[in-house]
ZAMARGU-4260 file (C-alpha; in steps of 0.2 Angstrom, whole numbers, plus 5000, padded with zeros to 4 digits):
<rodrens>
0) 5089/5071/4908 | 5085/5058/4895 | 5071/5059/4882 | 5061/5047/4871 | 5049/5051/4857
5) 5038/5041/4845 | 5026/5045/4831 | 5012/5033/4826 | 5001/5034/4811 | 4983/5033/4817
10) 4977/5024/4801 | 4989/5010/4805 | 4981/5008/4822 | 4964/5009/4815 | 4968/4995/4803
15) 4975/4984/4817 | 4959/4987/4827 | 4948/4982/4812 | 4958/4966/4810 | 4960/4960/4828
20) 4955/4972/4842 | 4954/4960/4856 | 4971/4951/4852 | 4979/4968/4851 | 4972/4974/4867
25) 4978/4958/4876 | 4995/4959/4870 | 4999/4978/4872 | 4988/4985/4886 | 4984/4983/4904
30) 4967/4981/4911 | 4967/4999/4917 | 4972/5005/4900 | 4959/4995/4891 | 4946/5002/4903
35) 4951/5020/4899 | 4952/5016/4880 | 4934/5009/4881 | 4928/5025/4891 | 4934/5034/4875
40) 4924/5023/4864 | 4939/5014/4857 | 4944/5029/4848 | 4960/5025/4837 | 4967/5042/4842
45) 4967/5037/4860 | 4974/5020/4856 | 4988/5027/4845 | 4993/5040/4859 | 4995/5027/4872
50) 5004/5015/4860 | 5016/5029/4855 | 5019/5033/4874 | 5024/5015/4877 | 5037/5016/4863
55) 5043/5033/4868 | 5047/5027/4886 | 5055/5011/4879 | 5067/5023/4869 | 5070/5034/4884
60) 5077/5019/4894 | 5086/5013/4879 | 5080/4995/4878 | 5065/4996/4866 | 5051/4984/4869
65) 5059/4967/4874 | 5066/4966/4892 | 5053/4979/4896 | 5036/4973/4889 | 5022/4983/4883
70) 5012/4980/4899 | 5027/4985/4910 | 5024/5002/4904 | 5007/5007/4910 | 5000/5024/4904
75) 4986/5031/4915 | 4977/5047/4916 | 4973/5058/4931 | 4957/5068/4934 | 4962/5081/4922
80) 4965/5068/4909 | 4984/5071/4910 | 4994/5056/4905 | 5006/5048/4917 | 5017/5033/4919
85) 5012/5020/4933 | 5029/5014/4938 | 5031/4996/4942 | 5046/4988/4950 | 5055/4983/4934
90) 5053/5000/4926 | 5058/5008/4942 | 5074/4997/4943 | 5078/5002/4925 | 5076/5021/4929
95) 5088/5019/4944 | 5101/5011/4933 | 5100/5027/4922 | 5101/5038/4938 | 5083/5044/4935
100) 5068/5044/4946 | 5053/5051/4936 | 5046/5052/4919 | 5035/5066/4912 | 5024/5062/4897
105) 5016/5072/4884 | 5004/5066/4870 | 4999/5076/4855 | 4987/5072/4840 | 4987/5079/4823
110) 4975/5074/4810 | 4985/5058/4804 | 4997/5056/4818 | 4999/5053/4837 | 5015/5059/4845
115) 5022/5055/4862 | 5036/5063/4871 | 5044/5056/4887 | 5056/5065/4898 | 5066/5056/4912
120) 5074/5066/4925 | 5082/5066/4942 | 5075/5077/4956 | 5059/5081/4965 | 5047/5069/4956
125) 5029/5075/4952 | 5020/5060/4958 | 5004/5056/4949 | 4991/5047/4960 | 4977/5036/4952
130) 4959/5042/4954 | 4954/5027/4964 | 4967/5031/4978 | 4964/5050/4977 | 4946/5049/4979
135) 4947/5040/4996 | 4954/5055/5005 | 4942/5070/5008 | 4946/5087/5015 | 4943/5089/5033
140) 4929/5099/5040 | 4935/5115/5050 | 4922/5111/5064 | 4931/5095/5070 | 4942/5090/5085
145) 4954/5077/5090 | 4940/5065/5094 | 4933/5066/5077 | 4948/5057/5069 | 4947/5041/5080
150) 4954/5034/5096 | 4967/5021/5091 | 4974/5008/5103 | 4991/5000/5098 | 4994/4984/5108
155) 5012/4980/5104 | 5030/4979/5111 | 5039/4969/5123 | 5057/4970/5131 | 5069/4973/5117
160) 5055/4976/5105 | 5049/4993/5110 | 5053/5000/5093 | 5038/4991/5085 | 5026/4999/5097
165) 5034/5016/5093 | 5033/5015/5074 | 5015/5009/5074 | 5009/5022/5086 | 5018/5037/5077
170) 5012/5030/5060 | 4994/5031/5066 | 4997/5049/5072 | 5006/5054/5056 | 4991/5046/5046
175) 4979/5058/5054 | 4972/5049/5070 | 4967/5062/5084 | 4971/5051/5099 | 4983/5036/5099
180) 4986/5025/5114 | 5001/5014/5116 | 4996/5000/5127 | 5011/4990/5134 | 5016/4979/5148
185) 5018/4990/5164 | 5037/4988/5165 | 5038/4997/5148 | 5028/5012/5152 | 5043/5023/5157
190) 5053/5020/5142 | 5038/5022/5130 | 5033/5038/5139 | 5051/5045/5135 | 5050/5039/5117
195) 5032/5045/5113 | 5028/5063/5116 | 5012/5064/5107 | 5005/5047/5111 | 4996/5042/5127
200) 5005/5028/5135 | 4995/5015/5146 | 5002/5000/5155 | 4994/4984/5160 | 5000/4970/5172
205) 4988/4956/5166 | 4976/4953/5152 | 4961/4958/5162 | 4969/4976/5164 | 4973/4976/5145
210) 4955/4971/5141 | 4948/4985/5152 | 4960/4998/5143 | 4953/4994/5125 | 4935/4996/5129
215) 4935/5014/5124 | 4945/5012/5108 | 4938/5014/5091 | 4950/5001/5084 | 4966/4991/5088
220) 4983/4986/5081 | 4987/4969/5089 | 5004/4961/5088 | 5019/4971/5082 | 5034/4966/5094
225) 5022/4958/5106 | 5033/4943/5109 | 5029/4925/5111 | 5023/4913/5124 | 5007/4906/5132
230) 5003/4922/5140 | 5004/4931/5124 | 4993/4918/5115 | 4980/4920/5129 | 4980/4939/5127
235) 4978/4938/5108 | 4964/4925/5109 | 4954/4935/5122 | 4956/4951/5113 | 4950/4943/5097
240) 4935/4935/5105 | 4930/4949/5116 | 4934/4965/5107 | 4920/4970/5095 | 4929/4984/5085
245) 4940/4983/5070 | 4957/4975/5073 | 4973/4975/5062 | 4982/4959/5067 | 5000/4959/5063
250) 5017/4950/5066 | 5017/4941/5083 | 4998/4943/5084 | 4996/4932/5069 | 5009/4919/5075
255) 5000/4918/5092 | 4985/4910/5085 | 4983/4892/5087 | 4965/4890/5081 | 4961/4901/5066
260) 4943/4898/5068 | 4943/4912/5080 | 4945/4924/5066 | 4930/4917/5057 | 4920/4919/5073
265) 4923/4938/5075 | 4909/4950/5072 | 4921/4965/5070 | 4932/4969/5055 | 4948/4960/5055
270) 4963/4964/5044 | 4978/4953/5044 | 4994/4959/5037 | 5006/4944/5035 | 5022/4943/5025
275) 5024/4927/5015 | 5032/4917/5029 | 5018/4921/5041 | 5004/4917/5029 | 5014/4900/5025
280) 5013/4896/5044 | 4995/4901/5045 | 4990/4889/5030 | 5003/4876/5034 | 5011/4879/5016
285) 5028/4881/5009 | 5034/4899/5007 | 5039/4896/4989 | 5021/4890/4986 | 5014/4905/4993
290) 5025/4917/4983 | 5021/4908/4967 | 5002/4909/4970 | 5000/4925/4980 | 4983/4930/4974
295) 4976/4912/4975 | 4981/4910/4994 | 4976/4928/4998 | 4959/4925/4991 | 4958/4908/5000
300) 4963/4916/5017 | 4951/4930/5015 | 4936/4919/5011 | 4940/4905/5024 | 4943/4916/5039
305) 4932/4931/5035 | 4946/4943/5035 | 4953/4957/5024 | 4971/4951/5020 | 4986/4963/5016
310) 4999/4951/5009 | 5015/4961/5010 | 5030/4961/4998 | 5033/4967/4980 | 5016/4973/4973
315) 5007/4970/4990 | 4990/4962/4988 | 4974/4967/4996 | 4959/4955/4995 | 4942/4957/5004
320) 4931/4943/4997 | 4930/4947/4979 | 4938/4964/4979 | 4957/4964/4974 | 4970/4977/4974
325) 4988/4975/4969 | 4999/4990/4974 | 5013/4998/4963 | 5021/5010/4975 | 5037/5005/4985
330) 5054/4999/4982 | 5067/4986/4989 | 5074/4998/5002 | 5058/4996/5012 | 5063/4978/5016
335) 5069/4983/5033 | 5064/4980/5051 | 5049/4990/5056 | 5042/4994/5039 | 5027/4982/5043
340) 5024/4990/5060 | 5022/5007/5051 | 5010/5000/5039 | 4999/4992/5053 | 4998/5009/5061
345) 4993/5017/5045 | 4979/5004/5041 | 4970/5006/5058 | 4972/5025/5058 | 4962/5026/5042
350) 4949/5014/5048 | 4946/5023/5064 | 4944/5040/5054 | 4929/5032/5046 | 4936/5026/5030
355) 4928/5010/5023 | 4940/4996/5029 | 4945/4989/5012 | 4948/5007/5005 | 4958/5011/5021
360) 4969/4996/5017 | 4971/5003/4999 | 4975/5020/5005 | 4987/5014/5018 | 4997/5002/5007
365) 4998/5015/4993 | 5004/5029/5004 | 5016/5018/5013 | 5024/5013/4997 | 5024/5031/4991
370) 5032/5037/5007 | 5045/5024/5005 | 5048/5030/4987 | 5050/5048/4993 | 5062/5041/5007
375) 5072/5032/4993 | 5075/5049/4984 | 5082/5056/5000 | 5092/5041/5007 | 5094/5028/4993
380) 5088/5010/4995 | 5103/5003/5005 | 5102/5016/5019 | 5083/5017/5020 | 5075/5013/5037
385) 5058/5012/5044 | 5058/5029/5052 | 5062/5037/5035 | 5046/5030/5029 | 5037/5036/5044
390) 5044/5054/5042 | 5037/5054/5024 | 5019/5049/5028 | 5013/5067/5029 | 5022/5072/5012
395) 5014/5057/5004 | 4997/5060/5010 | 4998/5078/5005 | 5003/5073/4987 | 4988/5061/4987
400) 4976/5074/4993 | 4981/5088/4982
</rodrens>
């Protein structure tokens, strides 16, 4: 256990706000912190408490404000107005070096002072979930059945890549879908039937059979481990043009498109989930250019192709037209084969349960990262694999819901 404490004279903060409130806010606080402060009528006590908290955390990790900036330490509040630390990657890395994985925070006010006390410890973390994520999940009605929670089709997998279909399918189930169908080439039906106990496995011999199978689905994942070739391009093209429901287009599904106008022409919801390399190919840009301007190219893609984009990576970005979300859960151990397949299954699951598609993407990305953080606590970053994320989805959703 490590601790950090700081005390701030409220009059000092009041004087600073009187001299240059906008400049002080820009330098020290994040947008979400400023929004909270303004909801409290810019009360100097509130400002002093958050300021002291940042100092306390910087003392806990032993660096002071320097390598860790003011804005790297984000102080948020849950529905009960309890303060908590929103861990970004830099702060998480610092905690890992100290063999810590969580910080508890307490703020107190006297007449003249604000006092913040931070405790870092290793063990079962008490994850604090932002209100905008927590509000997405609602409690289930007791008078429901498996059909209530969506009929999901996972069009994925090929010889040597059955794991992608498995991970996406189980992720959809673990995220709450009532019925999940793994739709695979006929020669993979036997192996998928063995791998997937709770998933319904359907085989197809050609694209016409595949198109018939998806008619009854509430939504599709299209692409993980699907393979390459002209037959795959034709299958992807026909599904995108003929299926009217929501589609999460991932991996080989993205790479199979020759003419991206097909995305713009769709009437149904389309979510694409590229990593930077796939987006670079789609836009005919350099990967480095994409990485240096992630928000710009994500917004460009969303607007040009009429899609919701989930650009994976550190601080995954979601953009739907003018709506932007930048995620802060997850860790480098999740850079492992199959992690994206899990995410695709989670996204379509939430959409098919009736959640607004943009909010479904937010919930999926946040809970996917949270499940990865929970897996990290158990396995560490080096040994973490996609099935570890998969197995922690229920635990992550339980934390978010309650």
